[in-house]
GUGUVO-50715 format. One line per 8 residues: number of its first residue (from 1); for each residue z, x, y of C-alpha. Coordinates in steps of 0.001 Angstrom, whole numbers, padded with zeros to 6 digits, always signed. Example, Ala and Ser with C-alpha at 12.3 -4.5 7.8 and 13.67 -1.06 7.14 Angstrom:
<pts>
1 = +007800 +012300 -004500  +007140 +013670 -001060
</pts>
This chain:
<pts>
1 = +016389 -016053 +014285  +017634 -018362 +017063  +015250 -020340 +019258  +017857 -021133 +021909  +018813 -017901 +023648  +020018 -018297 +027229  +017610 -017451 +030025  +019643 -014323 +030887
9 = +019179 -012904 +027354  +015449 -013640 +027393  +015048 -011875 +030716  +016941 -008832 +029409  +014733 -008686 +026297  +011755 -008254 +028650  +013433 -005114 +029956  +013622 -003847 +026360
17 = +009897 -004379 +025951  +009184 -002625 +029279  +011389 +000418 +028522  +009415 +003662 +028799  +011715 +006107 +027010  +014513 +006041 +024400  +017243 +006373 +027063  +015949 +003399 +029008
25 = +015459 +001413 +025831  +019024 +002181 +024683  +020448 +000842 +027957  +018230 -002221 +027841  +019198 -003023 +024237  +022881 -002672 +025081  +022516 -005036 +028006  +020520 -007500 +025889
33 = +023194 -007438 +023163  +025924 -008143 +025681  +024020 -011248 +026829  +023481 -012737 +023367  +026172 -015333 +022612  +028333 -014812 +019547  +027866 -017615 +017034  +026526 -018142 +013513
41 = +022989 -018688 +014721  +022829 -015206 +016367  +024550 -013115 +013634  +021298 -011751 +012192  +019831 -011083 +015672  +022945 -009220 +016805  +022970 -007174 +013579  +019320 -006237 +014040
49 = +019907 -005202 +017657  +022877 -003026 +016636  +020626 -001439 +014001  +017960 -000715 +016673  +020645 +000847 +018897  +021814 +003079 +016023  +018233 +004172 +015348  +017568 +005057 +018994
57 = +020819 +006975 +019245  +019671 +009013 +016244  +016304 +009598 +017929  +018030 +010815 +021096  +020277 +013170 +019088  +017207 +014672 +017352  +015420 +015180 +020696  +018446 +017006 +022057
65 = +018638 +019162 +018920  +014943 +020115 +019191  +015329 +021003 +022859  +018248 +023198 +022052  +016201 +024878 +019325  +018685 +024027 +016604  +018853 +021841 +013564  +016760 +021614 +010384
73 = +013870 +019233 +009859  +015439 +016156 +008301  +012410 +013946 +007516  +009837 +015338 +005075  +006216 +015349 +006231  +004081 +012809 +004410  +002066 +014238 +001505  -000017 +012743 -001281
81 = -001507 +009237 -001297  +001614 +007172 -000560  +005251 +007826 +000358  +007959 +005825 -001446  +011669 +005983 -000659  +014264 +005710 -003477  +016990 +003370 -002256  +020246 +002623 -004042
89 = +024021 +002652 -003754  +025718 +005896 -004782  +025714 +006834 -008469  +022761 +004682 -009486  +020674 +007651 -010683  +018278 +008467 -007814  +018505 +012212 -008554  +017994 +011678 -012253
97 = +014920 +009489 -011593  +013453 +012052 -009186  +013939 +014811 -011798  +012330 +012700 -014534  +009260 +011762 -012490  +008662 +014887 -010385  +009128 +018658 -010334  +011956 +018328 -007779
105 = +015352 +019571 -008877  +018049 +017758 -006924  +021683 +018295 -007842  +023012 +015804 -010370  +026766 +015295 -010326  +029316 +012689 -011389  +030929 +012712 -007930  +029728 +010074 -005469
113 = +027538 +010854 -002381  +025996 +014010 -003852  +022723 +013471 -001880  +023255 +013638 +001876  +019722 +014538 +003056  +016200 +013458 +001975  +014727 +015290 -001040  +010982 +014953 -001738
121 = +009124 +015239 -005054  +005527 +014476 -006099  +004958 +011898 -008828  +001378 +011655 -010220  +000396 +008515 -012121  -003213 +007636 -013129  -004755 +009795 -010451  -002511 +008621 -007613
129 = -000045 +011044 -005980  +003175 +009361 -004824  +005548 +011337 -002651  +008981 +010093 -003791  +011831 +010650 -001340  +015379 +010549 -002597  +017310 +009149 +000350  +021051 +009336 +000988
137 = +022907 +006385 -000584  +023093 +003006 +001037  +026559 +001740 +001954  +027912 -001349 +003663  +027154 -000755 +007383  +024094 +001454 +006786  +022012 -000790 +009017  +024286 +000059 +011948
145 = +024380 +003797 +011269  +027376 +004025 +008914  +027406 +007272 +006840  +023697 +008389 +006645  +022450 +004933 +007585  +020278 +005959 +010515  +018457 +008587 +008384  +017995 +006104 +005519
153 = +016563 +003315 +007740  +014245 +005724 +009531  +012934 +006957 +006166  +012298 +003407 +005027  +010505 +002436 +008209  +008199 +005405 +008006  +007425 +005077 +004273  +004660 +003086 +002604
161 = +006995 +001418 +000146  +010459 +001259 -001406  +011774 +001778 -004939  +015102 -000052 -005170  +017186 +001492 -007937  +019998 -000530 -009515  +022722 +000690 -011889  +023043 -001620 -014922
169 = +026537 -000320 -015746  +027733 -002263 -012694  +026825 -005661 -011261  +023111 -005431 -010483  +023295 -008645 -008412  +026019 -007239 -006157  +023973 -004096 -005623  +020800 -006044 -004886
177 = +022535 -008350 -002459  +024159 -005416 -000568  +020861 -003503 -000291  +018769 -006477 +000867  +021466 -007653 +003333  +021593 -004174 +004926  +017808 -003995 +005100  +017652 -007458 +006647
185 = +020159 -006425 +009293  +017907 -003477 +010090  +014906 -005853 +010426  +013312 -004790 +007111  +012273 -007279 +004431  +011089 -006798 +000843  +009549 -010229 +000625  +006003 -010644 +001939
193 = +006102 -012999 +004935  +003944 -016151 +005038  +002611 -015238 +008446  +001482 -012190 +010443  +001944 -012506 +014189  +000550 -009906 +016633  +001336 -009911 +020315  -000692 -007949 +022847
201 = +000612 -008005 +026406  -001758 -007808 +029375  -001670 -008193 +033147  -004059 -011169 +033488  -005348 -014137 +031486  -002221 -016151 +030867  -000883 -016864 +027360  -003775 -017037 +024869
209 = -002878 -018283 +021373  -005253 -017935 +018413  -004150 -019623 +015166  -005876 -018468 +011985  -003814 -020719 +009736  -001262 -023353 +010495  +001604 -023974 +012906  +004612 -025653 +011273
217 = +006476 -028351 +013277  +005160 -027093 +016604  +001990 -026955 +018666  +000073 -024290 +020596  +001642 -025658 +023772  +005093 -025132 +022286  +004188 -021500 +021572  +002937 -021016 +025124
225 = +006140 -022511 +026535  +008194 -020179 +024360  +006405 -017144 +025821  +006812 -018497 +029320  +010553 -018836 +028741  +010610 -015043 +028032  +008664 -014521 +031263  +005755 -013201 +029205
233 = +003069 -014851 +031283  +000055 -012790 +030163  -000458 -011968 +026499  -002765 -012588 +023531  -001035 -014005 +020462  -002755 -014057 +017079  -001074 -016007 +014249  -002338 -015504 +010718
241 = -000924 -017721 +007938  +001791 -020342 +008327  +004306 -019915 +011149  +007051 -021955 +012777  +008327 -021600 +016329  +011266 -019572 +014964  +008779 -017211 +013317  +007032 -016722 +016666
249 = +010313 -016076 +018474  +011268 -013579 +015767  +008007 -011772 +016460  +008769 -011690 +020181  +012178 -010150 +019351  +010676 -007356 +017319  +010021 -009176 +014050  +010775 -008076 +010533
257 = +009085 -005045 +009000  +007679 -005855 +005542  +007846 -003055 +003000  +006192 -003392 -000427  +008734 -002682 -003142  +009593 -002551 -006815  +013015 -002986 -008432  +014032 -000462 -011102
265 = +017088 -001202 -013263  +018455 +002077 -014599  +020766 +002369 -017666  +019350 -000976 -018883  +020877 -000433 -022301  +024309 -000825 -020684  +023649 -004340 -019383  +026553 -006505 -020516
273 = +025225 -009854 -019236  +021448 -010451 -019681  +021772 -013602 -017581  +022370 -011283 -014569  +019014 -009710 -015172  +017275 -013078 -015389  +018950 -014156 -012148  +017851 -010939 -010481
281 = +014232 -011627 -011512  +014524 -015147 -010099  +015876 -013775 -006783  +013162 -011141 -006554  +010357 -013579 -007058  +007003 -011722 -007137  +008635 -008286 -006810  +008431 -006582 -010214
289 = +011661 -005733 -012002  +011373 -002763 -014368  +014050 -001760 -016917  +014379 +001996 -017516  +016631 +004691 -018854  +016618 +008046 -017020  +018381 +009538 -020075  +015862 +008565 -022724
297 = +012812 +008057 -020462  +012243 +004562 -021804  +010380 +002279 -019340  +009492 +005067 -016868  +005817 +004715 -017766  +005734 +001300 -016046  +006720 +002595 -012612  +003334 +004013 -011612
305 = +001396 +000822 -012363  +003935 -001299 -010531  +003814 +000899 -007424  +000019 +000881 -007492  -000084 -002954 -007544  +002671 -003496 -004975  +001218 -000955 -002512  -002188 -002600 -002784
313 = -004104 +000557 -003668  -007535 +001269 -005161  -009058 +004453 -006534  -012609 +005301 -005424  -014596 +008232 -006780  -017333 +009955 -004745  -020571 +011402 -006035  -023200 +013660 -004508
321 = -026829 +012404 -004845  -027820 +015422 -006934  -024767 +015253 -009215  -024541 +013214 -012402  -020773 +012915 -012485  -018331 +011843 -009776  -015347 +013834 -008524  -012419 +014022 -010911
329 = -009839 +013365 -008136  -010186 +009883 -006584  -009860 +008868 -002948  -006904 +006486 -002805  -007441 +003670 -000313  -005900 +000329 +000586  -007221 -002753 -001130  -009940 -004274 +000984
337 = -011304 -000901 +002154  -015021 -000601 +002837  -017730 +002019 +002371  -017200 +002992 +006004  -013571 +003879 +005244  -014689 +006272 +002496  -017111 +007986 +004895  -014397 +008337 +007541
345 = -011992 +009964 +005071  -014622 +012591 +004154  -015921 +013461 +007647  -016250 +011720 +011044  -019877 +012927 +011411  -020758 +011446 +008033  -019203 +008136 +009119  -021294 +008124 +012305
353 = -024597 +008970 +010530  -024043 +006813 +007414  -027150 +004774 +006505  -026167 +003194 +003223  -024400 +003854 -000066  -025078 +003382 -003774  -022266 +001939 -005894  -021487 +002046 -009608
361 = -018494 -000067 -010543  -016808 -003503 -010446  -017691 -004311 -006816  -021413 -004585 -007503  -023625 -006554 -009905  -025983 -003715 -010800  -025296 +000015 -011392  -026424 +002098 -008412
369 = -026747 -000946 -006161  -027602 -000196 -002536  -024998 -001509 -000073  -024157 -001267 +003617  -021153 +000293 +005388  -019189 -002986 +005404  -019329 -003455 +001603  -015764 -004051 +000229
377 = -014865 -001678 -002578  -012931 -002241 -005769  -010670 -000017 -007943  -012778 +002328 -010027  -015909 +002239 -007890  -018138 +005362 -007740  -019654 +005790 -004294  -022707 +007842 -003367
385 = -023027 +008089 +000432  -026376 +008495 +002130  -026733 +009681 +005728
</pts>
């Protein structure tokens, strides 16, 4: 992201932040885009703004359709413990994978672009229910609304994670690059950022900067000056991790949305060049790469575990004080969840009246150990709540 936008562009971005409805935001984004100079340093920013414009136009169209009482519901309601979108180019095997892992029965055909609307299916793995959504295929220009791009990007933004499916009968590197480039243009990244920057605007207090980590090649005063240049005179900025001034400016301009992901290489037995696969793993870094065959079923058993790890989930079982055994179906929570979070999932009144809990499992030293509401849980814990 550039750190040298002209004053006119910065002032117009403030209008985007102040927009109160989609129509106003659309106009503000169009004005902002027209004020951003065209050069190499602004290519990604301009692409992301065009993607935002495409998404808002889609939102406006949906609102009009609802008011008119027409149109079908496009986006499936979230169900299960986590929602994961299947993303690929056409013909990679999204429908075949959905059929293999769930009870959904999407059409499978040799012709391209068979899937044109989201298709949900429930995949259960080791007690966790994943709602898999087969999305329309990604194409060049999807970020800016080409083909079904607006639907695809909205699905991804709303989901908990992404399963990127690659077709090994073609160049997996070309597919991966196309998919990640389109996601980047839409402001979505698969790689976990080094920093998390939150900005809370206010009406008084000036620019307050809290750094819980490290600023790279800049100072707190530099950060304050950057916000002043955007005429954001009153806000609270919290920076966790390592961040440069460009990272801060990117956060001002909407930032990138990180989505946990796994990479699944379908038809792995058809890979002609194993060096391509090794290069893919190098490019993906910590993102797991799983080789599967939707025809034989080989490798599919590894998908659930990879999703569980990447989404940062834990399974917690609850137990009544008078019962010997815990519930068979676990509560699925985010890693780092506390006893209080378990109580809130069960009932708000229980959460309010909670006195303590007893824990059996890896998060305690002794079976049945008494803990408070802020005790951090681990995968496999059994929790007995006492109010």
